[in-house]
C-alpha positions in Angstrom: 121.4 118.0 81.4 121.8 119.4 85.0 124.8 118.5 87.0 125.1 118.9 90.7 127.4 117.3 93.0 126.3 116.5 96.6 129.5 116.3 98.8 130.6 117.0 102.3 130.8 120.6 103.2 134.6 120.7 103.5 136.1 123.6 101.5 138.2 121.3 99.4 135.0 119.8 97.7 133.6 123.3 97.0 136.9 124.5 95.5 137.4 121.4 93.3 133.9 121.5 92.0 134.0 125.3 91.4 137.1 124.8 89.3 135.2 122.6 86.8 132.0 124.6 87.0 129.8 122.1 88.8 127.5 123.3 91.6 128.3 122.0 95.0 125.4 120.9 97.3 126.8 120.5 100.8 125.8 117.2 102.1 126.5 115.1 105.2 129.2 115.8 107.9 132.6 117.1 107.3 135.2 114.5 106.3 138.0 116.5 107.9 136.4 117.1 111.2 136.6 113.4 112.6 140.2 113.2 111.6 141.4 116.3 113.4 139.0 116.1 116.4 140.1 115.4 119.9 138.9 111.9 119.8 138.1 109.5 116.9 134.4 108.6 116.1 133.0 105.6 118.0 130.9 102.7 116.8 127.9 104.5 118.4 128.6 107.6 116.2 128.3 105.3 113.1 125.0 104.1 114.3 123.7 107.7 114.8 125.1 108.8 111.5 123.5 106.2 109.2 119.9 107.2 109.9 120.8 111.0 109.8 122.3 110.4 106.3 119.2 108.6 105.0 117.1 111.6 106.1 119.6 114.1 104.5 119.4 112.1 101.3 115.8 112.9 101.0 116.2 116.4 102.1 119.2 117.5 100.1 120.1 114.9 97.4 116.4 114.4 96.4 115.9 118.1 95.4 119.3 118.2 93.7 118.5 115.2 91.7 115.4 116.8 90.1 115.8 116.8 86.3 118.8 114.5 86.3 119.1 111.2 84.4 121.0 109.2 87.1 122.2 109.3 90.7 125.7 108.2 91.3 126.6 107.5 95.0 130.0 106.6 96.6 131.4 106.6 100.1 131.2 104.4 103.1 127.6 105.1 103.8 125.4 105.7 100.7 122.4 104.8 102.8 119.3 106.4 101.4 120.7 107.0 97.9 119.0 104.1 96.2 115.6 105.1 97.7 116.0 108.6 96.5 116.8 107.3 93.0 113.9 105.1 93.0 111.4 107.8 94.2 112.6 110.1 91.3 112.6 107.4 88.7 116.5 107.7 88.2 119.1 105.1 87.4 121.2 104.4 90.4 124.9 103.5 90.4 127.2 102.9 93.3 130.8 103.8 92.5 133.2 102.0 95.1 136.6 103.7 95.2 137.7 101.6 98.1 138.0 97.8 98.7 137.1 98.0 102.4 133.6 96.8 102.2 133.6 94.9 99.0 133.6 91.2 99.1 136.7 89.6 97.7 138.0 86.1 97.4 141.6 87.4 97.8 141.7 89.5 101.0 139.8 90.0 104.2 137.7 93.2 104.2 136.8 95.9 106.8 133.2 94.5 106.7 134.4 91.4 108.3 135.4 93.4 111.3 132.3 95.6 111.9 131.6 96.2 115.6 128.1 94.7 115.2 129.3 91.2 114.4 132.1 89.0 115.5 134.6 88.6 112.7 135.0 85.2 111.2 138.1 83.2 112.2 141.1 84.3 110.1 141.9 80.7 109.4 138.9 80.5 107.2 139.6 81.2 103.5 138.1 84.4 102.0 136.2 82.4 99.4 134.3 80.5 102.2 133.8 83.5 104.3 132.1 85.3 101.4 130.5 82.2 100.1 132.3 82.8 96.8 131.4 80.2 94.0 
């Protein structure tokens, strides 16, 4: 079964994947660049990045997924990955390694403070905010 790993173009990813013999398909922007740049990314940058990543999923992830059994995505913006998996008839799995955008009855999340929506009042319980049963 073919294995390929689409990951940011940063050297750390390429080195780690080379150590375990998995081909690296550079994908998306550098993870390191925004953290060492002169200024942090803005909300507007995020709105430009999302559609670019959807396009890149079809241009790079799609061909890399040929002959595979599944597409596993992670990260803050897996936009496009489910559509690529569907187009290729693959199983799709999202692996969330962070709790920032996942609903929780126990703590507020990053998603409640997105720049596109006003965050709910902090006095409301998390269960009510997420409409938890």
